[in-house]
mmCIF file of the C-alpha atoms, coordinates in Angstrom:
data_MODEL
# 
_entry.id   MODEL 
# 
loop_
_atom_site.group_PDB 
_atom_site.id 
_atom_site.type_symbol 
_atom_site.label_atom_id 
_atom_site.label_alt_id 
_atom_site.label_comp_id 
_atom_site.label_asym_id 
_atom_site.label_entity_id 
_atom_site.label_seq_id 
_atom_site.pdbx_PDB_ins_code 
_atom_site.Cartn_x 
_atom_site.Cartn_y 
_atom_site.Cartn_z 
_atom_site.occupancy 
_atom_site.B_iso_or_equiv 
_atom_site.pdbx_formal_charge 
_atom_site.auth_seq_id 
_atom_site.auth_comp_id 
_atom_site.auth_asym_id 
_atom_site.auth_atom_id 
_atom_site.pdbx_PDB_model_num 
ATOM 1  C CA . MET A 1 1  ? 43.474 54.000 239.175 1.00 0.00 ? 1  MET A CA 1 
ATOM 2  C CA . GLN A 1 2  ? 43.069 50.112 239.262 1.00 0.00 ? 2  GLN A CA 1 
ATOM 3  C CA . GLN A 1 3  ? 42.051 50.567 243.199 1.00 0.00 ? 3  GLN A CA 1 
ATOM 4  C CA . GLN A 1 4  ? 39.387 53.464 242.268 1.00 0.00 ? 4  GLN A CA 1 
ATOM 5  C CA . GLY A 1 5  ? 38.002 51.498 240.272 1.00 0.00 ? 5  GLY A CA 1 
ATOM 6  C CA . ARG A 1 6  ? 37.684 48.418 242.436 1.00 0.00 ? 6  ARG A CA 1 
ATOM 7  C CA . THR A 1 7  ? 35.776 50.569 245.003 1.00 0.00 ? 7  THR A CA 1 
ATOM 8  C CA . THR A 1 8  ? 33.292 52.329 242.535 1.00 0.00 ? 8  THR A CA 1 
ATOM 9  C CA . PHE A 1 9  ? 31.767 48.263 241.056 1.00 0.00 ? 9  PHE A CA 1 
ATOM 10 C CA . ILE A 1 10 ? 32.000 47.656 244.776 1.00 0.00 ? 10 ILE A CA 1 
ATOM 11 C CA . ASP A 1 11 ? 29.724 50.800 246.020 1.00 0.00 ? 11 ASP A CA 1 
ATOM 12 C CA . ILE A 1 12 ? 27.412 50.092 242.905 1.00 0.00 ? 12 ILE A CA 1 
ATOM 13 C CA . THR A 1 13 ? 27.065 46.373 243.099 1.00 0.00 ? 13 THR A CA 1 
ATOM 14 C CA . SER A 1 14 ? 25.998 46.813 246.809 1.00 0.00 ? 14 SER A CA 1 
ATOM 15 C CA . SER A 1 15 ? 23.473 50.078 246.549 1.00 0.00 ? 15 SER A CA 1 
ATOM 16 C CA . SER A 1 16 ? 22.154 48.425 243.076 1.00 0.00 ? 16 SER A CA 1 
ATOM 17 C CA . SER A 1 17 ? 21.391 44.765 245.095 1.00 0.00 ? 17 SER A CA 1 
ATOM 18 C CA . SER A 1 18 ? 22.893 44.562 248.697 1.00 0.00 ? 18 SER A CA 1 
ATOM 19 C CA . PHE A 1 19 ? 20.431 41.822 249.283 1.00 0.00 ? 19 PHE A CA 1 
ATOM 20 C CA . SER A 1 20 ? 21.109 39.203 246.275 1.00 0.00 ? 20 SER A CA 1 
ATOM 21 C CA . SER A 1 21 ? 24.544 40.191 246.999 1.00 0.00 ? 21 SER A CA 1 
ATOM 22 C CA . SER A 1 22 ? 24.691 39.517 251.213 1.00 0.00 ? 22 SER A CA 1 
ATOM 23 C CA . SER A 1 23 ? 22.641 36.219 249.876 1.00 0.00 ? 23 SER A CA 1 
ATOM 24 C CA . VAL A 1 24 ? 24.957 35.485 247.244 1.00 0.00 ? 24 VAL A CA 1 
ATOM 25 C CA . MET A 1 25 ? 27.618 35.940 249.316 1.00 0.00 ? 25 MET A CA 1 
ATOM 26 C CA . ALA A 1 26 ? 26.015 33.473 251.991 1.00 0.00 ? 26 ALA A CA 1 
ATOM 27 C CA . GLU A 1 27 ? 25.460 30.667 249.529 1.00 0.00 ? 27 GLU A CA 1 
ATOM 28 C CA . ILE A 1 28 ? 29.362 30.861 248.515 1.00 0.00 ? 28 ILE A CA 1 
ATOM 29 C CA . GLY A 1 29 ? 30.083 30.803 252.594 1.00 0.00 ? 29 GLY A CA 1 
ATOM 30 C CA . VAL A 1 30 ? 27.920 27.783 252.961 1.00 0.00 ? 30 VAL A CA 1 
ATOM 31 C CA . ASP A 1 31 ? 29.476 25.990 249.496 1.00 0.00 ? 31 ASP A CA 1 
ATOM 32 C CA . VAL A 1 32 ? 33.092 26.697 250.821 1.00 0.00 ? 32 VAL A CA 1 
ATOM 33 C CA . PHE A 1 33 ? 32.808 26.000 254.513 1.00 0.00 ? 33 PHE A CA 1 
ATOM 34 C CA . THR A 1 34 ? 30.956 22.438 253.234 1.00 0.00 ? 34 THR A CA 1 
ATOM 35 C CA . VAL A 1 35 ? 33.953 21.547 250.990 1.00 0.00 ? 35 VAL A CA 1 
ATOM 36 C CA . SER A 1 36 ? 36.506 22.583 253.554 1.00 0.00 ? 36 SER A CA 1 
ATOM 37 C CA . LEU A 1 37 ? 34.469 20.299 256.727 1.00 0.00 ? 37 LEU A CA 1 
ATOM 38 C CA . ARG A 1 38 ? 33.923 17.565 253.744 1.00 0.00 ? 38 ARG A CA 1 
ATOM 39 C CA . SER A 1 39 ? 38.144 17.430 253.078 1.00 0.00 ? 39 SER A CA 1 
ATOM 40 C CA . ALA A 1 40 ? 38.816 17.515 256.533 1.00 0.00 ? 40 ALA A CA 1 
ATOM 41 C CA . VAL A 1 41 ? 36.565 14.778 257.448 1.00 0.00 ? 41 VAL A CA 1 
ATOM 42 C CA . GLU A 1 42 ? 38.082 12.624 254.870 1.00 0.00 ? 42 GLU A CA 1 
ATOM 43 C CA . MET A 1 43 ? 41.485 13.414 255.798 1.00 0.00 ? 43 MET A CA 1 
ATOM 44 C CA . LEU A 1 44 ? 40.747 12.533 259.508 1.00 0.00 ? 44 LEU A CA 1 
ATOM 45 C CA . SER A 1 45 ? 38.989 8.935  257.874 1.00 0.00 ? 45 SER A CA 1 
ATOM 46 C CA . MET A 1 46 ? 42.797 7.986  255.900 1.00 0.00 ? 46 MET A CA 1 
ATOM 47 C CA . CYS A 1 47 ? 44.370 8.929  259.074 1.00 0.00 ? 47 CYS A CA 1 
ATOM 48 C CA . TYR A 1 48 ? 42.122 6.629  261.126 1.00 0.00 ? 48 TYR A CA 1 
ATOM 49 C CA . GLY A 1 49 ? 41.421 4.172  258.613 1.00 0.00 ? 49 GLY A CA 1 
ATOM 50 C CA . GLU A 1 50 ? 44.875 2.919  257.708 1.00 0.00 ? 50 GLU A CA 1 
# 
């Protein structure tokens, strides 16, 4: 039942605004990439800085 509702929601979202949805996904991806990159740099600087 829950699975069916989830797929229907995804279908509605993608059909109503696929461009907006994809741009939001790209934005989230960039944010995640930036955060992970920053944390990796901080880890490296902590390892080699001490």
